[in-house]
PDB file of N, H, CA, C and O in Angstrom:
ATOM      1  N   MET A   1       0.840  -1.189   0.000  1.00  0.00           N
ATOM      2  CA  MET A   1       0.000   0.000   0.000  1.00  0.00           C
ATOM      3  C   MET A   1       0.880   1.246   0.000  1.00  0.00           C
ATOM      4  O   MET A   1       1.815   1.356   0.792  1.00  0.00           O
ATOM      5  N   ASN A   2       0.573   2.178  -0.891  1.00  0.00           N
ATOM      6  H   ASN A   2      -0.187   2.089  -1.534  1.00  0.00           H
ATOM      7  CA  ASN A   2       1.337   3.416  -1.005  1.00  0.00           C
ATOM      8  C   ASN A   2       0.783   4.469  -0.047  1.00  0.00           C
ATOM      9  O   ASN A   2      -0.377   4.864  -0.166  1.00  0.00           O
ATOM     10  N   LYS A   3       1.599   4.926   0.898  1.00  0.00           N
ATOM     11  H   LYS A   3       2.541   4.606   0.995  1.00  0.00           H
ATOM     12  CA  LYS A   3       1.169   5.930   1.868  1.00  0.00           C
ATOM     13  C   LYS A   3       1.413   7.354   1.370  1.00  0.00           C
ATOM     14  O   LYS A   3       0.983   8.317   2.005  1.00  0.00           O
ATOM     15  N   PHE A   4       2.099   7.488   0.239  1.00  0.00           N
ATOM     16  H   PHE A   4       2.448   6.705  -0.277  1.00  0.00           H
ATOM     17  CA  PHE A   4       2.408   8.813  -0.278  1.00  0.00           C
ATOM     18  C   PHE A   4       1.205   9.371  -1.036  1.00  0.00           C
ATOM     19  O   PHE A   4       0.478   8.626  -1.693  1.00  0.00           O
ATOM     20  N   PRO A   5       0.998  10.686  -0.942  1.00  0.00           N
ATOM     21  CA  PRO A   5      -0.123  11.292  -1.662  1.00  0.00           C
ATOM     22  C   PRO A   5       0.137  11.326  -3.167  1.00  0.00           C
ATOM     23  O   PRO A   5       1.281  11.276  -3.619  1.00  0.00           O
ATOM     24  N   SER A   6      -0.940  11.410  -3.921  1.00  0.00           N
ATOM     25  H   SER A   6      -1.870  11.450  -3.554  1.00  0.00           H
ATOM     26  CA  SER A   6      -0.813  11.521  -5.374  1.00  0.00           C
ATOM     27  C   SER A   6      -0.243  12.892  -5.739  1.00  0.00           C
ATOM     28  O   SER A   6      -0.223  13.813  -4.923  1.00  0.00           O
ATOM     29  N   ARG A   7       0.216  13.003  -6.973  1.00  0.00           N
ATOM     30  H   ARG A   7       0.200  12.255  -7.637  1.00  0.00           H
ATOM     31  CA  ARG A   7       0.735  14.283  -7.475  1.00  0.00           C
ATOM     32  C   ARG A   7      -0.350  15.363  -7.369  1.00  0.00           C
ATOM     33  O   ARG A   7      -0.065  16.505  -7.009  1.00  0.00           O
ATOM     34  N   GLU A   8      -1.589  14.990  -7.686  1.00  0.00           N
ATOM     35  H   GLU A   8      -1.821  14.062  -7.978  1.00  0.00           H
ATOM     36  CA  GLU A   8      -2.708  15.932  -7.616  1.00  0.00           C
ATOM     37  C   GLU A   8      -2.936  16.414  -6.191  1.00  0.00           C
ATOM     38  O   GLU A   8      -3.235  17.588  -5.972  1.00  0.00           O
ATOM     39  N   THR A   9      -2.798  15.518  -5.223  1.00  0.00           N
ATOM     40  H   THR A   9      -2.555  14.564  -5.401  1.00  0.00           H
ATOM     41  CA  THR A   9      -2.958  15.891  -3.816  1.00  0.00           C
ATOM     42  C   THR A   9      -1.883  16.884  -3.393  1.00  0.00           C
ATOM     43  O   THR A   9      -2.175  17.855  -2.695  1.00  0.00           O
ATOM     44  N   VAL A  10      -0.643  16.646  -3.811  1.00  0.00           N
ATOM     45  H   VAL A  10      -0.406  15.856  -4.377  1.00  0.00           H
ATOM     46  CA  VAL A  10       0.461  17.558  -3.475  1.00  0.00           C
ATOM     47  C   VAL A  10       0.214  18.930  -4.106  1.00  0.00           C
ATOM     48  O   VAL A  10       0.441  19.957  -3.466  1.00  0.00           O
ATOM     49  N   ILE A  11      -0.246  18.951  -5.348  1.00  0.00           N
ATOM     50  H   ILE A  11      -0.430  18.118  -5.868  1.00  0.00           H
ATOM     51  CA  ILE A  11      -0.555  20.223  -6.009  1.00  0.00           C
ATOM     52  C   ILE A  11      -1.649  20.961  -5.235  1.00  0.00           C
ATOM     53  O   ILE A  11      -1.570  22.174  -5.039  1.00  0.00           O
ATOM     54  N   HIS A  12      -2.663  20.224  -4.800  1.00  0.00           N
ATOM     55  H   HIS A  12      -2.728  19.239  -4.959  1.00  0.00           H
ATOM     56  CA  HIS A  12      -3.753  20.830  -4.017  1.00  0.00           C
ATOM     57  C   HIS A  12      -3.221  21.381  -2.685  1.00  0.00           C
ATOM     58  O   HIS A  12      -3.557  22.500  -2.299  1.00  0.00           O
ATOM     59  N   LEU A  13      -2.400  20.601  -1.993  1.00  0.00           N
ATOM     60  H   LEU A  13      -2.127  19.692  -2.307  1.00  0.00           H
ATOM     61  CA  LEU A  13      -1.817  21.075  -0.732  1.00  0.00           C
ATOM     62  C   LEU A  13      -1.035  22.372  -0.945  1.00  0.00           C
ATOM     63  O   LEU A  13      -1.155  23.315  -0.163  1.00  0.00           O
ATOM     64  N   ARG A  14      -0.240  22.407  -2.002  1.00  0.00           N
ATOM     65  H   ARG A  14      -0.143  21.641  -2.637  1.00  0.00           H
ATOM     66  CA  ARG A  14       0.563  23.596  -2.294  1.00  0.00           C
ATOM     67  C   ARG A  14      -0.321  24.806  -2.589  1.00  0.00           C
ATOM     68  O   ARG A  14       0.047  25.936  -2.267  1.00  0.00           O
ATOM     69  N   SER A  15      -1.482  24.576  -3.200  1.00  0.00           N
ATOM     70  H   SER A  15      -1.781  23.658  -3.462  1.00  0.00           H
ATOM     71  CA  SER A  15      -2.384  25.707  -3.474  1.00  0.00           C
ATOM     72  C   SER A  15      -3.089  26.173  -2.198  1.00  0.00           C
ATOM     73  O   SER A  15      -3.402  27.355  -2.058  1.00  0.00           O
ATOM     74  N   GLN A  16      -3.338  25.252  -1.275  1.00  0.00           N
ATOM     75  H   GLN A  16      -3.084  24.292  -1.389  1.00  0.00           H
ATOM     76  CA  GLN A  16      -4.026  25.591  -0.026  1.00  0.00           C
ATOM     77  C   GLN A  16      -3.097  26.157   1.042  1.00  0.00           C
ATOM     78  O   GLN A  16      -3.528  26.917   1.909  1.00  0.00           O
ATOM     79  N   TYR A  17      -1.819  25.784   0.977  1.00  0.00           N
ATOM     80  H   TYR A  17      -1.468  25.167   0.273  1.00  0.00           H
ATOM     81  CA  TYR A  17      -0.834  26.196   1.983  1.00  0.00           C
ATOM     82  C   TYR A  17       0.412  26.787   1.320  1.00  0.00           C
ATOM     83  O   TYR A  17       1.501  26.227   1.444  1.00  0.00           O
ATOM     84  N   PRO A  18       0.260  27.912   0.617  1.00  0.00           N
ATOM     85  CA  PRO A  18       1.441  28.514  -0.015  1.00  0.00           C
ATOM     86  C   PRO A  18       2.402  29.077   1.040  1.00  0.00           C
ATOM     87  O   PRO A  18       2.033  29.273   2.198  1.00  0.00           O
ATOM     88  N   ARG A  19       3.632  29.329   0.613  1.00  0.00           N
ATOM     89  H   ARG A  19       3.932  29.169  -0.327  1.00  0.00           H
ATOM     90  CA  ARG A  19       4.634  29.916   1.497  1.00  0.00           C
ATOM     91  C   ARG A  19       4.052  31.162   2.166  1.00  0.00           C
ATOM     92  O   ARG A  19       3.418  31.993   1.514  1.00  0.00           O
ATOM     93  N   GLY A  20       4.277  31.276   3.473  1.00  0.00           N
ATOM     94  H   GLY A  20       4.792  30.602   4.002  1.00  0.00           H
ATOM     95  CA  GLY A  20       3.780  32.419   4.229  1.00  0.00           C
ATOM     96  C   GLY A  20       2.464  32.178   4.947  1.00  0.00           C
ATOM     97  O   GLY A  20       2.052  32.988   5.777  1.00  0.00           O
ATOM     98  N   THR A  21       1.791  31.056   4.629  1.00  0.00           N
ATOM     99  H   THR A  21       2.126  30.398   3.955  1.00  0.00           H
ATOM    100  CA  THR A  21       0.528  30.730   5.296  1.00  0.00           C
ATOM    101  C   THR A  21       0.787  30.409   6.760  1.00  0.00           C
ATOM    102  O   THR A  21       1.716  29.671   7.088  1.00  0.00           O
ATOM    103  N   ARG A  22      -0.033  30.963   7.629  1.00  0.00           N
ATOM    104  H   ARG A  22      -0.787  31.563   7.362  1.00  0.00           H
ATOM    105  CA  ARG A  22       0.067  30.659   9.057  1.00  0.00           C
ATOM    106  C   ARG A  22      -0.767  29.416   9.350  1.00  0.00           C
ATOM    107  O   ARG A  22      -1.899  29.285   8.885  1.00  0.00           O
ATOM    108  N   VAL A  23      -0.182  28.503  10.135  1.00  0.00           N
ATOM    109  H   VAL A  23       0.737  28.610  10.514  1.00  0.00           H
ATOM    110  CA  VAL A  23      -0.855  27.261  10.497  1.00  0.00           C
ATOM    111  C   VAL A  23      -0.779  27.029  12.000  1.00  0.00           C
ATOM    112  O   VAL A  23       0.065  27.587  12.702  1.00  0.00           O
ATOM    113  N   GLN A  24      -1.698  26.182  12.467  1.00  0.00           N
ATOM    114  H   GLN A  24      -2.383  25.729  11.898  1.00  0.00           H
ATOM    115  CA  GLN A  24      -1.706  25.768  13.867  1.00  0.00           C
ATOM    116  C   GLN A  24      -1.698  24.248  13.911  1.00  0.00           C
ATOM    117  O   GLN A  24      -2.465  23.593  13.207  1.00  0.00           O
ATOM    118  N   LEU A  25      -0.830  23.699  14.738  1.00  0.00           N
ATOM    119  H   LEU A  25      -0.206  24.232  15.311  1.00  0.00           H
ATOM    120  CA  LEU A  25      -0.710  22.254  14.868  1.00  0.00           C
ATOM    121  C   LEU A  25      -1.896  21.695  15.652  1.00  0.00           C
ATOM    122  O   LEU A  25      -2.251  22.205  16.715  1.00  0.00           O
ATOM    123  N   VAL A  26      -2.497  20.643  15.110  1.00  0.00           N
ATOM    124  H   VAL A  26      -2.208  20.229  14.247  1.00  0.00           H
ATOM    125  CA  VAL A  26      -3.578  19.936  15.789  1.00  0.00           C
ATOM    126  C   VAL A  26      -3.039  18.658  16.420  1.00  0.00           C
ATOM    127  O   VAL A  26      -3.364  18.328  17.561  1.00  0.00           O
ATOM    128  N   HIS A  27      -2.203  17.937  15.652  1.00  0.00           N
ATOM    129  H   HIS A  27      -1.939  18.204  14.725  1.00  0.00           H
ATOM    130  CA  HIS A  27      -1.659  16.654  16.131  1.00  0.00           C
ATOM    131  C   HIS A  27      -0.337  16.368  15.440  1.00  0.00           C
ATOM    132  O   HIS A  27      -0.195  16.580  14.235  1.00  0.00           O
ATOM    133  N   MET A  28       0.626  15.885  16.209  1.00  0.00           N
ATOM    134  H   MET A  28       0.511  15.713  17.187  1.00  0.00           H
ATOM    135  CA  MET A  28       1.885  15.415  15.625  1.00  0.00           C
ATOM    136  C   MET A  28       2.165  14.037  16.188  1.00  0.00           C
ATOM    137  O   MET A  28       2.180  13.837  17.403  1.00  0.00           O
ATOM    138  N   ASN A  29       2.386  13.084  15.289  1.00  0.00           N
ATOM    139  H   ASN A  29       2.374  13.246  14.302  1.00  0.00           H
ATOM    140  CA  ASN A  29       2.614  11.699  15.664  1.00  0.00           C
ATOM    141  C   ASN A  29       4.112  11.457  15.854  1.00  0.00           C
ATOM    142  O   ASN A  29       4.692  10.586  15.207  1.00  0.00           O
ATOM    143  N   ASP A  30       4.728  12.227  16.738  1.00  0.00           N
ATOM    144  H   ASP A  30       4.256  12.935  17.264  1.00  0.00           H
ATOM    145  CA  ASP A  30       6.163  12.116  17.005  1.00  0.00           C
ATOM    146  C   ASP A  30       6.388  12.376  18.487  1.00  0.00           C
ATOM    147  O   ASP A  30       6.364  13.526  18.924  1.00  0.00           O
ATOM    148  N   PRO A  31       6.607  11.319  19.264  1.00  0.00           N
ATOM    149  CA  PRO A  31       6.746  11.493  20.721  1.00  0.00           C
ATOM    150  C   PRO A  31       7.991  12.287  21.126  1.00  0.00           C
ATOM    151  O   PRO A  31       8.079  12.739  22.268  1.00  0.00           O
ATOM    152  N   TYR A  32       8.945  12.466  20.223  1.00  0.00           N
ATOM    153  H   TYR A  32       8.874  12.099  19.295  1.00  0.00           H
ATOM    154  CA  TYR A  32      10.178  13.172  20.556  1.00  0.00           C
ATOM    155  C   TYR A  32      10.160  14.632  20.135  1.00  0.00           C
ATOM    156  O   TYR A  32      11.116  15.362  20.398  1.00  0.00           O
ATOM    157  N   SER A  33       9.092  15.069  19.487  1.00  0.00           N
ATOM    158  H   SER A  33       8.316  14.476  19.273  1.00  0.00           H
ATOM    159  CA  SER A  33       8.985  16.453  19.026  1.00  0.00           C
ATOM    160  C   SER A  33       8.690  17.387  20.195  1.00  0.00           C
ATOM    161  O   SER A  33       7.982  17.029  21.136  1.00  0.00           O
ATOM    162  N   SER A  34       9.251  18.593  20.112  1.00  0.00           N
ATOM    163  H   SER A  34       9.827  18.883  19.347  1.00  0.00           H
ATOM    164  CA  SER A  34       8.937  19.608  21.117  1.00  0.00           C
ATOM    165  C   SER A  34       7.636  20.332  20.776  1.00  0.00           C
ATOM    166  O   SER A  34       7.130  21.116  21.579  1.00  0.00           O
ATOM    167  N   LEU A  35       7.093  20.069  19.579  1.00  0.00           N
ATOM    168  H   LEU A  35       7.504  19.432  18.926  1.00  0.00           H
ATOM    169  CA  LEU A  35       5.839  20.698  19.179  1.00  0.00           C
ATOM    170  C   LEU A  35       4.670  20.055  19.898  1.00  0.00           C
ATOM    171  O   LEU A  35       4.675  18.858  20.187  1.00  0.00           O
ATOM    172  N   LYS A  36       3.664  20.877  20.181  1.00  0.00           N
ATOM    173  H   LYS A  36       3.660  21.849  19.946  1.00  0.00           H
ATOM    174  CA  LYS A  36       2.466  20.382  20.854  1.00  0.00           C
ATOM    175  C   LYS A  36       1.234  21.011  20.198  1.00  0.00           C
ATOM    176  O   LYS A  36       1.340  22.056  19.557  1.00  0.00           O
ATOM    177  N   PRO A  37       0.069  20.381  20.356  1.00  0.00           N
ATOM    178  CA  PRO A  37      -1.142  20.945  19.775  1.00  0.00           C
ATOM    179  C   PRO A  37      -1.321  22.411  20.192  1.00  0.00           C
ATOM    180  O   PRO A  37      -1.137  22.776  21.354  1.00  0.00           O
ATOM    181  N   GLY A  38      -1.682  23.227  19.214  1.00  0.00           N
ATOM    182  H   GLY A  38      -1.832  22.931  18.271  1.00  0.00           H
ATOM    183  CA  GLY A  38      -1.860  24.656  19.456  1.00  0.00           C
ATOM    184  C   GLY A  38      -0.677  25.498  19.024  1.00  0.00           C
ATOM    185  O   GLY A  38      -0.810  26.709  18.846  1.00  0.00           O
ATOM    186  N   ASP A  39       0.498  24.864  18.849  1.00  0.00           N
ATOM    187  H   ASP A  39       0.606  23.880  18.993  1.00  0.00           H
ATOM    188  CA  ASP A  39       1.665  25.624  18.378  1.00  0.00           C
ATOM    189  C   ASP A  39       1.382  26.175  16.981  1.00  0.00           C
ATOM    190  O   ASP A  39       0.679  25.554  16.184  1.00  0.00           O
ATOM    191  N   GLN A  40       1.943  27.354  16.702  1.00  0.00           N
ATOM    192  H   GLN A  40       2.514  27.858  17.350  1.00  0.00           H
ATOM    193  CA  GLN A  40       1.715  28.010  15.428  1.00  0.00           C
ATOM    194  C   GLN A  40       3.019  28.228  14.689  1.00  0.00           C
ATOM    195  O   GLN A  40       4.088  28.340  15.289  1.00  0.00           O
ATOM    196  N   GLY A  41       2.904  28.285  13.363  1.00  0.00           N
ATOM    197  H   GLY A  41       2.035  28.194  12.876  1.00  0.00           H
ATOM    198  CA  GLY A  41       4.076  28.502  12.541  1.00  0.00           C
ATOM    199  C   GLY A  41       3.701  29.043  11.179  1.00  0.00           C
ATOM    200  O   GLY A  41       2.529  29.265  10.875  1.00  0.00           O
ATOM    201  N   THR A  42       4.735  29.252  10.357  1.00  0.00           N
ATOM    202  H   THR A  42       5.687  29.072  10.604  1.00  0.00           H
ATOM    203  CA  THR A  42       4.572  29.802   9.015  1.00  0.00           C
ATOM    204  C   THR A  42       5.124  28.807   8.002  1.00  0.00           C
ATOM    205  O   THR A  42       6.252  28.333   8.134  1.00  0.00           O
ATOM    206  N   VAL A  43       4.316  28.494   6.984  1.00  0.00           N
ATOM    207  H   VAL A  43       3.399  28.879   6.876  1.00  0.00           H
ATOM    208  CA  VAL A  43       4.719  27.535   5.950  1.00  0.00           C
ATOM    209  C   VAL A  43       5.903  28.088   5.158  1.00  0.00           C
ATOM    210  O   VAL A  43       5.891  29.237   4.719  1.00  0.00           O
ATOM    211  N   GLU A  44       6.918  27.251   4.987  1.00  0.00           N
ATOM    212  H   GLU A  44       6.927  26.317   5.344  1.00  0.00           H
ATOM    213  CA  GLU A  44       8.076  27.554   4.128  1.00  0.00           C
ATOM    214  C   GLU A  44       7.874  26.924   2.755  1.00  0.00           C
ATOM    215  O   GLU A  44       7.962  27.600   1.730  1.00  0.00           O
ATOM    216  N   PHE A  45       7.600  25.607   2.749  1.00  0.00           N
ATOM    217  H   PHE A  45       7.529  25.058   3.582  1.00  0.00           H
ATOM    218  CA  PHE A  45       7.374  24.900   1.481  1.00  0.00           C
ATOM    219  C   PHE A  45       6.742  23.549   1.758  1.00  0.00           C
ATOM    220  O   PHE A  45       6.707  23.079   2.895  1.00  0.00           O
ATOM    221  N   ILE A  46       6.237  22.930   0.681  1.00  0.00           N
ATOM    222  H   ILE A  46       6.265  23.312  -0.242  1.00  0.00           H
ATOM    223  CA  ILE A  46       5.698  21.579   0.744  1.00  0.00           C
ATOM    224  C   ILE A  46       6.512  20.734  -0.228  1.00  0.00           C
ATOM    225  O   ILE A  46       6.630  21.065  -1.408  1.00  0.00           O
ATOM    226  N   ASP A  47       7.071  19.637   0.281  1.00  0.00           N
ATOM    227  H   ASP A  47       6.976  19.368   1.239  1.00  0.00           H
ATOM    228  CA  ASP A  47       7.915  18.800  -0.579  1.00  0.00           C
ATOM    229  C   ASP A  47       7.071  17.880  -1.459  1.00  0.00           C
ATOM    230  O   ASP A  47       5.842  17.922  -1.413  1.00  0.00           O
ATOM    231  N   ASP A  48       7.735  17.056  -2.253  1.00  0.00           N
ATOM    232  H   ASP A  48       8.733  17.022  -2.291  1.00  0.00           H
ATOM    233  CA  ASP A  48       7.055  16.216  -3.239  1.00  0.00           C
ATOM    234  C   ASP A  48       6.250  15.069  -2.638  1.00  0.00           C
ATOM    235  O   ASP A  48       5.496  14.415  -3.358  1.00  0.00           O
ATOM    236  N   ILE A  49       6.389  14.808  -1.345  1.00  0.00           N
ATOM    237  H   ILE A  49       7.002  15.339  -0.760  1.00  0.00           H
ATOM    238  CA  ILE A  49       5.570  13.773  -0.700  1.00  0.00           C
ATOM    239  C   ILE A  49       4.555  14.392   0.263  1.00  0.00           C
ATOM    240  O   ILE A  49       3.992  13.697   1.109  1.00  0.00           O
ATOM    241  N   GLY A  50       4.324  15.704   0.130  1.00  0.00           N
ATOM    242  H   GLY A  50       4.782  16.268  -0.558  1.00  0.00           H
ATOM    243  CA  GLY A  50       3.261  16.369   0.870  1.00  0.00           C
ATOM    244  C   GLY A  50       3.591  16.811   2.271  1.00  0.00           C
ATOM    245  O   GLY A  50       2.697  17.229   3.007  1.00  0.00           O
ATOM    246  N   THR A  51       4.855  16.733   2.668  1.00  0.00           N
ATOM    247  H   THR A  51       5.581  16.394   2.070  1.00  0.00           H
ATOM    248  CA  THR A  51       5.240  17.215   3.998  1.00  0.00           C
ATOM    249  C   THR A  51       5.264  18.737   3.982  1.00  0.00           C
ATOM    250  O   THR A  51       5.899  19.352   3.126  1.00  0.00           O
ATOM    251  N   ILE A  52       4.565  19.334   4.937  1.00  0.00           N
ATOM    252  H   ILE A  52       4.048  18.835   5.633  1.00  0.00           H
ATOM    253  CA  ILE A  52       4.496  20.789   5.046  1.00  0.00           C
ATOM    254  C   ILE A  52       5.590  21.242   6.013  1.00  0.00           C
ATOM    255  O   ILE A  52       5.513  20.992   7.216  1.00  0.00           O
ATOM    256  N   PHE A  53       6.598  21.903   5.476  1.00  0.00           N
ATOM    257  H   PHE A  53       6.661  22.106   4.499  1.00  0.00           H
ATOM    258  CA  PHE A  53       7.694  22.394   6.302  1.00  0.00           C
ATOM    259  C   PHE A  53       7.388  23.806   6.752  1.00  0.00           C
ATOM    260  O   PHE A  53       7.050  24.673   5.946  1.00  0.00           O
ATOM    261  N   CYS A  54       7.512  24.028   8.056  1.00  0.00           N
ATOM    262  H   CYS A  54       7.786  23.324   8.711  1.00  0.00           H
ATOM    263  CA  CYS A  54       7.156  25.306   8.665  1.00  0.00           C
ATOM    264  C   CYS A  54       8.299  25.834   9.507  1.00  0.00           C
ATOM    265  O   CYS A  54       9.135  25.077   9.999  1.00  0.00           O
ATOM    266  N   ASN A  55       8.317  27.125   9.658  1.00  0.00           N
ATOM    267  H   ASN A  55       7.638  27.740   9.257  1.00  0.00           H
ATOM    268  CA  ASN A  55       9.121  27.768  10.692  1.00  0.00           C
ATOM    269  C   ASN A  55       8.169  28.000  11.853  1.00  0.00           C
ATOM    270  O   ASN A  55       7.369  28.936  11.845  1.00  0.00           O
ATOM    271  N   TRP A  56       8.270  27.136  12.850  1.00  0.00           N
ATOM    272  H   TRP A  56       8.920  26.375  12.857  1.00  0.00           H
ATOM    273  CA  TRP A  56       7.383  27.226  14.004  1.00  0.00           C
ATOM    274  C   TRP A  56       7.822  28.367  14.915  1.00  0.00           C
ATOM    275  O   TRP A  56       9.010  28.676  15.010  1.00  0.00           O
ATOM    276  N   ASP A  57       6.867  28.979  15.572  1.00  0.00           N
ATOM    277  H   ASP A  57       5.902  28.728  15.494  1.00  0.00           H
ATOM    278  CA  ASP A  57       7.157  30.117  16.447  1.00  0.00           C
ATOM    279  C   ASP A  57       8.089  29.753  17.601  1.00  0.00           C
ATOM    280  O   ASP A  57       8.748  30.624  18.168  1.00  0.00           O
ATOM    281  N   ASN A  58       8.144  28.454  17.954  1.00  0.00           N
ATOM    282  H   ASN A  58       7.608  27.746  17.494  1.00  0.00           H
ATOM    283  CA  ASN A  58       9.034  28.030  19.045  1.00  0.00           C
ATOM    284  C   ASN A  58      10.453  27.742  18.558  1.00  0.00           C
ATOM    285  O   ASN A  58      11.306  27.320  19.338  1.00  0.00           O
ATOM    286  N   GLY A  59      10.707  27.973  17.246  1.00  0.00           N
ATOM    287  H   GLY A  59      10.014  28.316  16.612  1.00  0.00           H
ATOM    288  CA  GLY A  59      12.047  27.769  16.697  1.00  0.00           C
ATOM    289  C   GLY A  59      12.236  26.461  15.952  1.00  0.00           C
ATOM    290  O   GLY A  59      13.242  26.289  15.264  1.00  0.00           O
ATOM    291  N   SER A  60      11.303  25.543  16.070  1.00  0.00           N
ATOM    292  H   SER A  60      10.485  25.682  16.628  1.00  0.00           H
ATOM    293  CA  SER A  60      11.396  24.268  15.373  1.00  0.00           C
ATOM    294  C   SER A  60      11.159  24.464  13.873  1.00  0.00           C
ATOM    295  O   SER A  60      10.500  25.415  13.452  1.00  0.00           O
ATOM    296  N   THR A  61      11.710  23.547  13.080  1.00  0.00           N
ATOM    297  H   THR A  61      12.245  22.774  13.421  1.00  0.00           H
ATOM    298  CA  THR A  61      11.454  23.539  11.638  1.00  0.00           C
ATOM    299  C   THR A  61      10.939  22.171  11.191  1.00  0.00           C
ATOM    300  O   THR A  61      11.009  21.836  10.008  1.00  0.00           O
ATOM    301  N   LEU A  62      10.429  21.394  12.120  1.00  0.00           N
ATOM    302  H   LEU A  62      10.372  21.666  13.081  1.00  0.00           H
ATOM    303  CA  LEU A  62       9.944  20.053  11.834  1.00  0.00           C
ATOM    304  C   LEU A  62       8.758  20.102  10.884  1.00  0.00           C
ATOM    305  O   LEU A  62       7.891  20.968  11.004  1.00  0.00           O
ATOM    306  N   GLY A  63       8.724  19.167   9.940  1.00  0.00           N
ATOM    307  H   GLY A  63       9.428  18.463   9.843  1.00  0.00           H
ATOM    308  CA  GLY A  63       7.646  19.116   8.958  1.00  0.00           C
ATOM    309  C   GLY A  63       6.417  18.389   9.471  1.00  0.00           C
ATOM    310  O   GLY A  63       6.505  17.503  10.321  1.00  0.00           O
ATOM    311  N   VAL A  64       5.269  18.784   8.937  1.00  0.00           N
ATOM    312  H   VAL A  64       5.197  19.504   8.246  1.00  0.00           H
ATOM    313  CA  VAL A  64       3.987  18.136   9.207  1.00  0.00           C
ATOM    314  C   VAL A  64       3.819  17.060   8.127  1.00  0.00           C
ATOM    315  O   VAL A  64       3.608  17.382   6.958  1.00  0.00           O
ATOM    316  N   VAL A  65       3.911  15.795   8.517  1.00  0.00           N
ATOM    317  H   VAL A  65       4.082  15.534   9.467  1.00  0.00           H
ATOM    318  CA  VAL A  65       3.932  14.680   7.576  1.00  0.00           C
ATOM    319  C   VAL A  65       2.521  14.331   7.119  1.00  0.00           C
ATOM    320  O   VAL A  65       1.628  14.104   7.935  1.00  0.00           O
ATOM    321  N   TYR A  66       2.334  14.291   5.796  1.00  0.00           N
ATOM    322  H   TYR A  66       3.060  14.476   5.133  1.00  0.00           H
ATOM    323  CA  TYR A  66       1.038  13.960   5.219  1.00  0.00           C
ATOM    324  C   TYR A  66       0.581  12.581   5.693  1.00  0.00           C
ATOM    325  O   TYR A  66       1.328  11.607   5.601  1.00  0.00           O
ATOM    326  N   GLY A  67      -0.658  12.504   6.202  1.00  0.00           N
ATOM    327  H   GLY A  67      -1.265  13.295   6.277  1.00  0.00           H
ATOM    328  CA  GLY A  67      -1.228  11.248   6.643  1.00  0.00           C
ATOM    329  C   GLY A  67      -0.859  10.832   8.052  1.00  0.00           C
ATOM    330  O   GLY A  67      -1.434   9.880   8.579  1.00  0.00           O
ATOM    331  N   GLU A  68       0.087  11.522   8.679  1.00  0.00           N
ATOM    332  H   GLU A  68       0.555  12.296   8.251  1.00  0.00           H
ATOM    333  CA  GLU A  68       0.521  11.193  10.042  1.00  0.00           C
ATOM    334  C   GLU A  68       0.222  12.319  11.026  1.00  0.00           C
ATOM    335  O   GLU A  68      -0.244  12.078  12.139  1.00  0.00           O
ATOM    336  N   ASP A  69       0.493  13.538  10.605  1.00  0.00           N
ATOM    337  H   ASP A  69       0.872  13.733   9.701  1.00  0.00           H
ATOM    338  CA  ASP A  69       0.339  14.717  11.452  1.00  0.00           C
ATOM    339  C   ASP A  69      -0.785  15.578  10.881  1.00  0.00           C
ATOM    340  O   ASP A  69      -1.262  15.346   9.770  1.00  0.00           O
ATOM    341  N   TYR A  70      -1.195  16.567  11.655  1.00  0.00           N
ATOM    342  H   TYR A  70      -0.808  16.755  12.558  1.00  0.00           H
ATOM    343  CA  TYR A  70      -2.319  17.398  11.195  1.00  0.00           C
ATOM    344  C   TYR A  70      -2.142  18.832  11.688  1.00  0.00           C
ATOM    345  O   TYR A  70      -1.956  19.086  12.878  1.00  0.00           O
ATOM    346  N   ALA A  71      -2.206  19.754  10.736  1.00  0.00           N
ATOM    347  H   ALA A  71      -2.357  19.547   9.770  1.00  0.00           H
ATOM    348  CA  ALA A  71      -2.181  21.184  11.047  1.00  0.00           C
ATOM    349  C   ALA A  71      -3.270  21.859  10.222  1.00  0.00           C
ATOM    350  O   ALA A  71      -3.629  21.374   9.149  1.00  0.00           O
ATOM    351  N   VAL A  72      -3.792  22.968  10.716  1.00  0.00           N
ATOM    352  H   VAL A  72      -3.500  23.362  11.588  1.00  0.00           H
ATOM    353  CA  VAL A  72      -4.834  23.707  10.002  1.00  0.00           C
ATOM    354  C   VAL A  72      -4.371  25.131   9.731  1.00  0.00           C
ATOM    355  O   VAL A  72      -3.555  25.702  10.455  1.00  0.00           O
ATOM    356  N   LYS A  73      -4.926  25.676   8.658  1.00  0.00           N
ATOM    357  H   LYS A  73      -5.588  25.213   8.070  1.00  0.00           H
ATOM    358  CA  LYS A  73      -4.649  27.052   8.289  1.00  0.00           C
ATOM    359  C   LYS A  73      -5.303  27.986   9.289  1.00  0.00           C
ATOM    360  O   LYS A  73      -6.445  27.768   9.693  1.00  0.00           O
ATOM    361  N   ILE A  74      -4.586  29.021   9.689  1.00  0.00           N
ATOM    362  H   ILE A  74      -3.658  29.197   9.361  1.00  0.00           H
ATOM    363  CA  ILE A  74      -5.157  30.037  10.579  1.00  0.00           C
ATOM    364  C   ILE A  74      -5.820  31.078   9.690  1.00  0.00           C
ATOM    365  O   ILE A  74      -5.170  31.712   8.859  1.00  0.00           O
ATOM    366  N   ILE A  75      -7.113  31.241   9.876  1.00  0.00           N
ATOM    367  H   ILE A  75      -7.641  30.726  10.551  1.00  0.00           H
ATOM    368  CA  ILE A  75      -7.881  32.201   9.105  1.00  0.00           C
ATOM    369  C   ILE A  75      -8.027  33.475   9.935  1.00  0.00           C
ATOM    370  O   ILE A  75      -8.530  33.450  11.058  1.00  0.00           O
ATOM    371  N   LYS A  76      -7.573  34.589   9.356  1.00  0.00           N
ATOM    372  H   LYS A  76      -7.164  34.609   8.443  1.00  0.00           H
ATOM    373  CA  LYS A  76      -7.687  35.868  10.063  1.00  0.00           C
ATOM    374  C   LYS A  76      -9.082  36.422   9.853  1.00  0.00           C
ATOM    375  O   LYS A  76      -9.658  36.298   8.772  1.00  0.00           O
ATOM    376  N   ASP A  77      -9.621  37.037  10.905  1.00  0.00           N
ATOM    377  H   ASP A  77      -9.153  37.138  11.783  1.00  0.00           H
ATOM    378  CA  ASP A  77     -10.956  37.647  10.805  1.00  0.00           C
ATOM    379  C   ASP A  77     -10.925  38.915  10.010  1.00  0.00           C
ATOM    380  O   ASP A  77     -11.961  39.556   9.828  1.00  0.00           O
TER     381      ASP A  77
END
């Protein structure tokens, strides 16, 4: 079973989360990460397997892995 997203999915992710988009972490499936739900960051880029790389406000640059972790776009009022 292929866990990687399709090319179309990656294109969609890139359109929804362009560089500079602010995001908030909902869940990270990494027990060793210093990131926790509610942490916020700014999208740098999305790689070819759909990982969203962010500059997190706490200084981390850990990526949000497609299908494992979950972050949402912060919508400004």
